[in-house]
N, C-alpha and C positions, 0 to 999 in steps of 0.2 A: 429498445432504453437497454436492455439488460447488455445486449451484445458493446452495446457503447460502453458499459462497465469494464467487462471482461479488459476491452483496449485501455481502458484511461489506468486498470489496475495493471496491463505491463508495462505502459510506459515508464507510472511515476517508478516502477520496481525496476523497471528497464532502468534508468537513473542514478538511481540509488543507491543500488548490490551489484558490488563490483562483480567481472565476469570470472577472477579466481576464489569463490569466496560463493561455500556450498551453502544451499538452504532451500527448502522448501515452504514457502506460505500457503495455508488454505487465505484464499481470499472469500469473504461473506460477505452480498450483499443485502442488504436490510433498506427495507418502503420507501425510507428516509433518502436513501443514494437516491433513487431515481430525481430528483428535487434540488440536490446538490450539487454544486455547479463543483468543472475541477481544480482548482485553488482548493476545495471544501474539501475535497478526498482529500488529495494530496497530502495536506493538515495534520489531517487523518492517519495518512499514513506516515506520515515525517513521526508522529506522538509512541503508533503503535512502537518503529521502529530503532525508536530515540530508546524506547523501556527497555529493549530485547537486550540491547548492548549493553544497557548502563548495570543488568542486570549478569547479565557477560562478563564483566569488567572482576564485578565483587570473585 
């Protein structure tokens, strides 16, 4: 299960972040994520990334 979450996180990250952008992201999975589907994980990741970009633009 944990490896599945890692693969999902890598795929979501790869699709969202361009190669030219240097970011280090620590992805910590919680118990609830084991039951969450790919779409839910992707939605939560998008929330975090969007918050990062909004904060960065200030």
